[in-house]
C-alpha positions as CSV (number, residue, x, y, z in Angstrom):
1,M,-70.6,-74.9,-58.5
2,K,-72.5,-71.8,-59.6
3,S,-70.9,-68.4,-59.3
4,F,-72.0,-66.1,-56.6
5,L,-73.4,-62.6,-57.0
6,P,-73.5,-60.4,-53.9
7,S,-77.1,-60.3,-52.6
8,P,-79.0,-58.3,-50.1
9,S,-78.5,-61.1,-47.6
10,T,-74.7,-60.9,-48.0
11,L,-74.8,-57.1,-47.4
12,S,-77.1,-57.6,-44.5
13,L,-74.6,-60.0,-42.9
14,V,-71.9,-57.4,-43.1
15,L,-74.2,-54.9,-41.4
16,L,-75.1,-57.5,-38.8
17,L,-71.5,-58.2,-37.9
18,L,-70.7,-54.5,-37.6
19,S,-73.8,-53.9,-35.5
20,L,-72.7,-56.8,-33.1
21,A,-69.4,-54.9,-32.5
22,G,-71.4,-51.7,-31.9
23,G,-73.7,-53.5,-29.6
24,A,-70.9,-54.8,-27.6
25,Q,-69.5,-51.3,-27.2
26,A,-72.9,-50.1,-26.1
27,Q,-73.1,-52.9,-23.5
28,T,-69.7,-51.8,-22.2
29,H,-71.0,-48.3,-21.6
30,R,-73.9,-49.7,-19.6
31,L,-71.7,-51.9,-17.5
32,T,-69.1,-49.2,-16.7
33,A,-71.0,-46.0,-17.0
34,T,-68.1,-44.7,-19.1
35,P,-67.1,-45.1,-22.7
36,P,-64.9,-48.0,-23.7
37,P,-61.2,-47.3,-23.0
38,Y,-59.9,-46.4,-26.5
39,R,-56.4,-45.9,-25.1
40,R,-54.3,-48.1,-27.4
41,F,-52.9,-46.8,-30.7
42,N,-51.0,-49.5,-32.5
43,S,-49.6,-50.3,-35.9
44,W,-49.6,-53.7,-37.5
45,L,-47.1,-54.5,-40.2
46,M,-48.1,-57.6,-42.2
47,V,-46.6,-59.7,-45.0
48,N,-48.8,-62.5,-46.5
49,S,-48.1,-65.0,-49.2
50,D,-50.0,-67.8,-50.9
51,A,-47.8,-69.5,-53.4
52,R,-49.5,-71.9,-55.8
53,I,-47.2,-74.9,-56.4
54,N,-49.4,-77.0,-58.7
55,D,-53.1,-77.4,-59.5
56,K,-53.9,-78.8,-56.0
57,W,-51.3,-77.6,-53.6
58,G,-49.9,-74.4,-52.4
59,L,-47.9,-72.9,-49.5
60,H,-49.0,-70.2,-47.1
61,T,-46.6,-68.0,-45.2
62,E,-47.4,-65.0,-43.0
63,A,-45.4,-62.7,-40.7
64,Q,-46.6,-59.8,-38.6
65,L,-45.0,-57.2,-36.3
66,R,-47.5,-55.5,-34.0
67,Q,-46.2,-52.4,-32.3
68,V,-47.7,-50.4,-29.5
69,K,-45.2,-47.5,-28.9
70,G,-43.0,-47.5,-31.9
71,P,-40.3,-49.8,-33.4
72,N,-38.5,-50.3,-30.1
73,A,-41.6,-51.4,-28.2
74,P,-43.2,-54.4,-30.0
75,Q,-46.5,-55.7,-28.7
76,Q,-46.5,-59.0,-30.6
77,K,-44.4,-60.9,-33.2
78,F,-46.3,-63.5,-35.2
79,L,-45.4,-66.2,-37.8
80,R,-47.6,-68.7,-39.6
81,I,-46.9,-71.4,-42.1
82,G,-49.3,-73.8,-43.7
83,A,-50.3,-75.9,-46.7
84,N,-53.2,-75.0,-49.0
85,Y,-55.3,-77.6,-50.8
86,Y,-57.3,-76.2,-53.8
87,A,-60.3,-78.5,-53.7
88,A,-62.3,-76.4,-56.2
89,N,-62.2,-73.0,-57.9
90,I,-64.0,-71.4,-54.9
91,L,-62.8,-73.7,-52.1
92,V,-59.4,-73.9,-50.4
93,L,-58.7,-76.1,-47.4
94,S,-55.6,-75.2,-45.2
95,G,-53.8,-76.4,-42.2
96,G,-50.6,-75.5,-40.4
97,Y,-48.7,-74.0,-37.5
98,A,-48.4,-70.5,-36.0
99,Y,-46.1,-69.1,-33.3
100,T,-46.7,-65.9,-31.4
101,M,-44.5,-64.0,-29.0
102,S,-46.4,-61.3,-27.0
103,F,-44.9,-58.4,-25.0
104,P,-47.5,-57.0,-22.5
105,E,-47.9,-53.3,-22.7
106,G,-45.1,-52.9,-25.2
107,N,-42.5,-54.8,-23.1
108,D,-42.8,-52.1,-20.4
109,S,-44.0,-54.5,-17.7
110,E,-42.2,-57.1,-15.5
111,L,-44.2,-59.9,-17.2
112,G,-41.6,-60.4,-19.9
113,S,-42.5,-62.2,-23.1
114,L,-45.4,-64.6,-23.4
115,P,-45.1,-67.3,-26.1
116,E,-47.9,-69.1,-27.8
117,H,-48.0,-72.2,-30.1
118,R,-51.0,-72.9,-32.4
119,S,-52.1,-75.5,-34.9
120,Y,-55.0,-74.5,-37.2
121,Q,-57.4,-75.9,-39.8
122,Q,-59.2,-73.6,-42.3
123,L,-61.9,-73.5,-44.9
124,L,-62.0,-70.6,-47.3
125,L,-64.7,-69.8,-49.9
126,R,-64.1,-67.1,-52.5
127,F,-66.7,-65.8,-55.0
128,D,-65.4,-63.3,-57.5
129,S,-67.7,-63.5,-60.5
130,S,-69.0,-60.0,-59.8
131,R,-67.2,-56.7,-59.2
132,V,-67.5,-57.3,-55.5
133,Q,-65.3,-60.2,-54.4
134,T,-66.7,-62.0,-51.4
135,Q,-64.7,-64.2,-49.2
136,H,-65.7,-66.4,-46.2
137,R,-63.0,-67.8,-44.0
138,Y,-63.7,-70.4,-41.2
139,R,-60.7,-71.2,-39.0
140,L,-60.4,-73.6,-36.0
141,E,-57.4,-73.1,-33.7
142,Q,-55.7,-75.2,-31.0
143,R,-53.7,-72.9,-28.8
144,W,-51.0,-73.5,-26.2
145,V,-50.8,-70.2,-24.3
146,R,-48.5,-69.1,-21.5
147,R,-50.6,-66.8,-19.4
148,P,-49.1,-63.9,-17.2
149,G,-47.7,-65.2,-14.0
150,S,-47.7,-68.9,-15.1
151,G,-44.7,-71.0,-16.0
152,Q,-46.9,-73.5,-17.8
153,F,-48.9,-73.6,-21.1
154,T,-52.7,-73.6,-21.0
155,Y,-54.6,-75.3,-23.8
156,L,-57.4,-73.3,-25.4
157,N,-59.7,-73.8,-28.4
158,R,-60.9,-70.9,-30.6
159,F,-63.1,-70.6,-33.7
160,R,-62.8,-67.6,-36.1
161,Y,-65.1,-66.4,-38.8
162,Q,-64.2,-63.7,-41.2
163,L,-66.2,-62.0,-44.0
164,R,-64.2,-60.0,-46.5
165,L,-65.4,-57.8,-49.4
166,T,-63.1,-56.3,-52.1
167,L,-64.2,-53.8,-54.7
168,P,-62.0,-52.5,-57.6
169,L,-62.0,-48.7,-57.7
170,S,-62.0,-48.6,-61.5
171,S,-64.2,-49.6,-64.4
172,Q,-62.6,-53.1,-64.3
173,K,-64.7,-56.0,-63.1
174,K,-61.8,-57.5,-61.2
175,V,-58.7,-56.3,-59.4
176,L,-56.0,-56.3,-62.2
177,P,-52.4,-54.9,-62.2
178,G,-52.5,-51.1,-61.8
179,T,-55.9,-51.2,-60.1
180,P,-56.7,-49.5,-56.8
181,Y,-59.3,-51.2,-54.7
182,L,-61.2,-51.0,-51.5
183,T,-61.4,-53.9,-49.1
184,G,-63.0,-54.4,-45.7
185,Y,-63.6,-57.3,-43.3
186,D,-65.1,-58.2,-40.0
187,E,-63.8,-61.2,-38.0
188,L,-65.4,-62.7,-34.9
189,F,-63.4,-64.8,-32.5
190,I,-65.1,-67.4,-30.3
191,G,-63.4,-69.3,-27.5
192,F,-64.6,-72.6,-26.2
193,G,-63.5,-75.6,-24.2
194,R,-62.9,-76.3,-20.5
195,N,-60.1,-73.7,-20.1
196,S,-62.0,-70.9,-21.6
197,D,-63.4,-69.9,-18.2
198,G,-66.8,-69.2,-19.8
199,N,-65.4,-66.3,-21.9
200,I,-67.1,-67.2,-25.2
201,F,-66.4,-63.8,-26.9
202,S,-62.7,-63.6,-27.5
203,Q,-62.4,-60.6,-29.7
204,N,-63.7,-58.8,-32.8
205,R,-61.7,-57.1,-35.6
206,A,-63.1,-54.8,-38.2
207,C,-60.9,-53.3,-40.9
208,L,-61.3,-51.0,-43.8
209,A,-58.3,-50.4,-46.2
210,L,-57.3,-49.0,-49.6
211,G,-55.2,-51.3,-51.7
212,Y,-53.2,-51.2,-54.9
213,Q,-52.4,-54.1,-57.2
214,I,-48.8,-53.5,-58.2
215,N,-48.4,-56.4,-60.6
216,R,-50.1,-59.8,-61.1
217,A,-48.7,-61.2,-57.9
218,T,-48.1,-58.2,-55.5
219,S,-50.4,-55.8,-53.8
220,I,-50.2,-53.4,-50.9
221,E,-52.9,-52.2,-48.4
222,V,-53.1,-49.3,-46.0
223,G,-56.1,-48.9,-43.7
224,Y,-57.7,-48.7,-40.2
225,L,-58.4,-51.7,-38.0
226,N,-60.5,-51.7,-34.8
227,Q,-59.9,-54.5,-32.3
228,M,-62.2,-55.1,-29.4
229,A,-61.4,-57.7,-26.7
230,P,-62.6,-58.4,-23.1
231,Q,-60.5,-57.1,-20.3
232,E,-59.5,-59.9,-17.9
233,E,-60.2,-58.1,-14.7
234,M,-62.9,-55.6,-15.6
235,A,-66.5,-55.9,-16.9
236,S,-65.7,-54.0,-20.0
237,L,-64.1,-54.1,-23.4
238,D,-60.6,-53.0,-24.3
239,A,-60.4,-51.4,-27.8
240,S,-57.5,-50.5,-30.0
241,H,-57.1,-48.2,-32.9
242,I,-54.7,-49.8,-35.3
243,L,-52.8,-48.6,-38.4
244,H,-53.0,-51.6,-40.9
245,L,-50.0,-51.9,-43.3
246,G,-50.0,-55.0,-45.5
247,L,-48.0,-56.5,-48.3
248,N,-49.5,-59.4,-50.3
249,F,-47.3,-61.7,-52.5
250,N,-49.2,-64.5,-54.3
251,P,-47.1,-66.1,-56.9
252,D,-48.2,-69.0,-59.2
253,F,-45.5,-71.4,-60.2
254,R,-47.7,-73.9,-62.1
255,K,-46.2,-73.0,-65.4
256,G,-43.0,-71.4,-64.3
257,R,-44.5,-67.9,-64.3
258,I,-45.9,-65.6,-61.7
259,T,-49.6,-64.8,-62.0
260,S,-52.2,-63.2,-59.8
261,Q,-54.3,-65.2,-57.4
262,G,-56.3,-62.2,-56.2
263,N,-56.0,-60.4,-52.8
């Protein structure tokens, strides 16, 4: 397959996704006659790893701690594990399992903890022949969710699309060890199926972060993430300001040595 160079159409797609989020915010203002309730200030601590085992297979592991009021008030704990199949240089197919434990309002309510089980299938396209690395991620999720006030699990379907751009902040063409970089993404969540209650728009996440490639396998990222999701009982959107802190560890064991797989 031919390499991909960022085009005006790609940049237009980024602007389109961001404008959709802005349009949803404007619609909220019209529905409620007040600005969206930006009342949540959270922090998300994330560790991601894609370990390359051989030419075709790899292992994905991911852990997150989402906090709403400090270390003693978690909002959500998250764990994902899956297998990666490297079908081509730019194409990775994945599937696996995720577990989430949510604590409404930082565990201050009487609702207790709400578990969720997920299976997922994913297609990832990555183009890095130019200075701007472009990544498209398509993910389908099957979710078993325990809703507030219910002792049973509800089955839900969700589709997610993420567009991510990464730019090295140096004269280098790619992100190499010792290179700072800028990365940003927008991800749209779409719910569907009989238990979705007609709520097609699930949420939108937009993030902008600064990163640093420590060595060939390890990088860190610090940035700002905005999350918008519908409120269940109001005709408006609930938005969160989130401090994004991420550690990426992507070892390559194909030849008994650790090499970089990118961000």
